[in-house]
KEDOKE-620611 format. One line per 4 residues: their letters; for each residue y, x negated, z negated of N, C-alpha, C. Coordinates in steps of 0.1 Angstrom, whole numbers. Layout:
<rs>
A> Y/X/Z/Y/X/Z/Y/X/Z  ...
</rs>
This chain:
<rs>
MKAV> 141/202/445/127/202/445/121/192/435  129/180/434/125/170/424/126/176/410  137/183/407/139/189/394/128/200/391  124/207/400/113/217/398/100/210/394
FGIL> 97/200/401/85/192/397/86/186/383  98/181/380/100/175/367/98/185/356  104/197/358/103/208/348/89/213/347  82/214/358/68/218/359/59/208/351
GLVV> 62/196/353/54/185/346/56/186/331  69/188/327/72/189/313/65/201/307  64/212/314/58/224/309/42/222/308  37/215/317/22/212/317/19/203/305
VLAI> 27/192/303/25/183/292/27/190/279  37/199/278/39/207/265/27/216/263  22/222/273/10/231/271/-2/222/266  -4/211/271/-15/202/267/-13/198/253
VASL> -1/193/249/1/189/235/0/201/226  4/213/229/3/224/221/-12/228/219  -19/227/229/-34/230/228/-41/220/219  -37/207/221/-43/197/212/-39/199/197
AKTQ> -27/202/195/-22/204/181/-29/216/175  -31/227/183/-37/239/178/-52/235/174  -59/228/183/-73/224/180/-74/216/168  -65/206/166/-65/197/154/-62/205/142
LHAV> -52/214/142/-49/222/130/-60/231/127  -66/237/137/-77/246/134/-89/239/128  -92/226/133/-103/219/127/-100/215/113  -88/211/110/-84/207/96/-84/219/87
GGGA> -78/229/91/-77/241/82/-90/248/81  -97/249/92/-110/256/91/-120/248/83  -120/235/84/-130/227/77/-128/228/62  -116/228/57/-113/228/43/-117/242/37
SSQR> -113/252/44/-116/265/38/-131/268/39  -138/264/49/-152/266/50/-160/258/39  -155/246/36/-161/238/25/-159/245/12  -147/250/9/-144/257/-3/-153/270/-4
NAAA> -154/277/7/-163/289/6/-177/285/4  -182/275/10/-196/270/8/-198/266/-6  -189/259/-12/-190/254/-26/-190/266/-35  -182/276/-33/-182/287/-41/-194/296/-40
ALPG> -201/296/-28/-212/304/-26/-225/298/-33  -225/285/-35/-237/279/-40/-237/281/-55  -249/285/-61/-249/288/-75/-249/275/-83  -254/264/-79/-254/252/-86/-242/243/-83
AIAP> -232/248/-76/-221/240/-72/-213/234/-83  -209/222/-82/-201/215/-93/-186/219/-91  -180/223/-101/-166/227/-101/-158/214/-101  -146/214/-95/-137/203/-95/-133/200/-109
DPNA> -131/187/-112/-127/182/-125/-112/187/-128  -110/195/-138/-97/199/-141/-88/188/-147  -94/177/-152/-87/166/-157/-83/155/-147  -87/158/-134/-85/148/-124/-70/147/-121
ATAP> -66/135/-117/-51/133/-114/-47/141/-102  -35/146/-103/-29/153/-92/-24/143/-81  -20/148/-70/-15/139/-59/-3/131/-64  7/138/-70/19/130/-75/15/120/-86
QQAR> 6/123/-94/1/113/-104/-6/101/-98  -14/104/-88/-20/93/-80/-10/85/-73  0/91/-67/10/83/-60/18/74/-70  21/80/-81/29/72/-91/20/60/-96
ALED> 7/63/-98/-1/52/-103/-2/41/-92  -3/45/-79/-4/35/-68/9/27/-68  21/34/-69/34/27/-69/34/17/-81  30/21/-93/30/12/-104/22/0/-102
RARA> 10/2/-97/1/-9/-94/7/-18/-84  13/-13/-73/19/-21/-63/31/-30/-69  39/-23/-78/50/-31/-85/44/-42/-93  34/-39/-101/28/-49/-110/22/-61/-102
ETAR> 15/-58/-91/9/-68/-83/20/-76/-76  31/-70/-72/42/-77/-65/48/-87/-75  51/-81/-87/57/-90/-98/48/-102/-101  35/-99/-102/25/-110/-105/25/-120/-94
ALEQ> 26/-116/-81/26/-125/-70/39/-134/-70  50/-127/-73/63/-135/-74/62/-145/-85  57/-141/-97/55/-151/-108/46/-163/-104  36/-160/-97/27/-170/-93/34/-180/-83
GAER> 42/-174/-74/49/-182/-64/59/-191/-71  66/-185/-81/76/-193/-88/69/-204/-96  58/-202/-102/51/-212/-109/46/-223/-100  41/-219/-88/37/-229/-78/48/-238/-74
NRRA> 60/-231/-72/72/-239/-68/76/-249/-79  75/-245/-92/79/-254/-103/69/-266/-103  56/-263/-101/47/-274/-101/49/-284/-89  53/-279/-78/55/-287/-66/67/-296/-66
EP> 77/-292/-75/89/-300/-76/86/-313/-83  92/-325/-79/89/-337/-85/96/-339/-98
</rs>
């Protein structure tokens, strides 16, 4: 009897999670496509910039900036330690 209630509880939780996931995916997917359709339907709509950075380019730029800032912080720390030594 305990096992039946355990399995029944798992099935209920799985159904709830699946329902929430479906709702979230529908909201994300439906919102993006409806925005694209609305932008295409407007006669004065502004087209996306073809020269804009792609996601991999943006990620690479973010990584480069993080590396540069980390190196700068390490150099500042080393300089601070040199000044603190007698």
